N, C-alpha and C positions, 0 to 999 in steps of 0.2 A: 504494500500500500504506500501511497505518497507520504513523505515526511516534510516537516518544515525546517528550513535552514535558518537557524537563529540569527546568523550574521546578516542575512539579506532579507529575512521575513518572506522569502519566496517558497513556494511549494516545489520540492525536488522530485522529479519522476521516479517511479519505482525501478528497481534493478531488473536486469535481464531475467526472464522467467527460468532460463536454464540454470543460472547461478542460484536462484532460490530453490529450485528442485534439488540440486546437489546438496545444498545446506540442509534441506528437510530430510533427504535420504540419510545423511550422516546422523541426524538426530534420531531418526527411526531405528537406526542400528542399535542405539542404546536401549530403546523401549521394546523393540520387537524381536531382537535376536539375543540368544543366550550368551552368557559369558563363556570364554574370555572375549571381550570386545577388541576388535582390531584397532579401532581408533575411538577416542572419547572426545566428542565435540558437541557439547550442549550449547555453546556460545553462538554457533551459526544459526540455530533456531531463534535465539533472542534477537540477533541482528536482522534476520529475515522478517520477523514479526508478521507471520502469515495471518490471513483472515480466519475467523472462527470457522471450524468445520474443515480445515485443511486436510485432516487425516482421512476424510471421506472422499477426497479427490481420487479419480481413477488411477492417476500416476503415483498415488501413495499407497495403493493396495499392498498390504504387507506380504502376501504370498506371491502376487503377480510381479512384483518388482524386486523380489529378494536378490536375484542375480545381479541386477543393476546396482542395487544398494551395496552389495558385497564388493563389487568392483570399485565403486567410488571410494569406499573406505580403504580398500587395498592399495589403490594408486596413491592416495594421500599418505598412507603409512610408508609406502616405498619412498616417496619424495622426502618425507620428514626424516627418515632414517639416513637417507643420502646426505641431506643438509647437515645433520648432526655429526655424521662420520667425517665429512669434509672439514667441518669446523674444528672438531676435536683432534683429528689426526694430521690435518694439513694446514690448520690455521686459517682456513678460508673465512672471511668475515663480510662477504657480500652475497646476497641472495636476491635473485630477480624472479618475479612471477609474471609471466606473460599471459594476460587474460586472467587476472587474479580473482574476479568474481567476489564471492563472500568468504574468501579464505580467512582463516582465523589463526594461522601459525603464530604470528607475532603476539597475539593476545594469550594464546594457550601455552606458549613457551617463553615467558618473560625473561628468564635468566639468559637463555641463549640469544633471544632477540636483542637484549641489552648489549651483547657483544658483537652484533652484526648489523650492517645496514641492509634493511629489507626494502626492496623496491617493488611495489605493486603497480603493474601497468594495466590499465583498462580504459574502456570508453568513458568520456567525461561525465555523462549524465548518471550512469550507474555508480560511478565512483563518488560523485557528489552525494548521492543518496547514502552510500555506505559511510562516508565521512560524517554526515548528519546523524546517522544512527549511532555511530561510535560516540559522538558527543552526547546524544540523548541518553545513552546508557551509562554515561559517566566514565567511559573508557578513554576517550580522547585519542589523539594520534601522537605516540611517543616520538621523541626527537629522531630516532634512527629508523622509524618507519616512514618511508617516502611514498606518497600516493601520486602516481605519475599519470595524468590524464592524456590519452592519445585518441584522436578521432581517426580510427583506422579506415573508415569509409572515405573520408575527405583526403587523407594523406597517410597512407599505410607506411610510407618510408620514413615518417618523422619520428617514430618511436625511439630510435637510437639517439638522435639529437636531444630529445626530451629527457631521455634517461641520463645522458651526460650532464644536462643542465640541472638535473635534480641531485647531483652530487656523486654519481657513480664514477668510480676510478677505474678506467680500463687497464691500468698498469698493475692492478691487484687481481688475483684470481677470484672467480665467482662461481656460484652454482646457479644455473638457470633452469626453471621448471615451466613447462607449457603443457597443460593437460586439458583435453577436450577442446582443442582449438583447431588443429590442422585440418579436420574434416570440413570446416566452414570456409577454408581458403583454397585457392587454386594451387596446383602443384608448383607453378612458377613462383607464386608468392611464398610458399613453404620453402622452396629452394633458396629464395632470396634471404629469408630469415635465417636459415641454416648457414648460409655464406656469411651473413653479417656477424653471427655468433662466432663462427670458426675463425674469422679474420680479425674480429674486433676485441674478443676476449683475451685476457692475458694467458700465457702458458700455465697449465695446471688447472684450468677451469673445466667445469663439467656441465653439460646440457642434458636434461632428461625431458624427452618430448614424447607424448602419446600420439598414436596414429591409428586410424580405423583400418582394419583388415578388409580385403576384398571378401565379399559375402561367401564365396566358395570355401574360404578357410575357416569359417565359423562352424562350431558344432551345429548339426542340423536342428537340434532343439532350440538353439538361440536365434535362428534365422527369422522366425516370425517377430521376435522382439526387435531385431534390427529394422525390419520393414516397418513396424509400427513406429519406431523412433524416427525413421526417415520421413514418414508421412506427417508426423507431428511437426518436424522441423520445417518441412515445406509449407505447411499451413501457417506457421508463425513467421514466415518470411526469411528464415535462416536455413536454407537447404544444405544438406551434406553435399560436398563438392568433390572431395578427394579421398580415395581409398588406395591402400598400398599392400603389397606383399612385404614381408620382412626384408627380403633381398633388395627390393626397390628402395626401401628406406635406408638400409645400410649403404647402398650405392649412392644415394643422395647425400648422405653425410660425408662419405669419402670425397665425392665431387666438390662438396662445399669447402673442403680443406681441413676437416678434423683429423687429428693424428690417429685416433683410434675410435672405434664404434662397436657397440654390441647390442644385441637384441634381447630384451627381457619380455617373455610372453606372459599372457594372462595365466597360463598354466603354471609358470614359475611363481607367480604371486599366490596362486591357489595352494600350491604345495608348501609355500612358506608360512602361510597364516591360517589356512582352512583345512589342513589335513586332520583327519580323525575327529572332526567336530561331531558331537552327539546330535546336533540339530540338522546336519547335512548341508548347512549354508555353504555356498560356493559361488565365486564370481562368474558372471556370464562371460563368454568368449566374445571377441570382436575388437577389442582395443588393446594394443601392445605398447611397449616402451622402446624407444631408441635412446640409448645412453652413450653420449659421445664426449670425447675429451680433446682439449687443445694441447 
């Protein structure tokens, strides 16, 4: 729902519906799924501030969306462990989120975030909404959390310049995360982003990027869910554009100039956090990770 920006007294539009859905699925993981929980994020629900009755929405059906919910928390856990590892073992102190949405890493990990500059890049209107919600909740925006508004539709190439203007130091290594973004962009745009990261980041940096698999690589049981998601994306005006095989994504990373690249499958995430669960919860297939280093 819209919120009021106290500084301007203007109503700020609500965030992207996809970002809200992801936040709500993360919240449902705590209430609908048995322990051990893969990720604990109650704050995303508070920020999203959904309308009453949100649990009755078709896209919140506990059984029907279990696989998507599990995947969302698994990919978030993967990123957060990667950031923590790089900070503690390599001293990396910069973290960039491309398409940050309603991410709550900085709020849920205050000790680590106090030692890192966290750059959240997103569209201006949804980001203004998030800033207003953080203020309303009394959380504010810490000094080392940088909200970087970028109008990708008007100037998709401007994000790097805006990142630099926000205090990012390209001479220091960083971790870059981009989840749930590449399918909305053309392959040419994704290649340009990978090239910018590979050539612009300092040696020792790591990029973790999710990509949608071509439908023939999905488990047959998950294909109807993919088709449902594609229909919903088209109706909302944000159609899925790009799909990859793992080999294509690894090739794109090498062509972009990364020193090394590896593929992390949804099956890898399932084996890591969902093996032997009594409730049978398991992530849906369809979205994998590229992890590339400079």
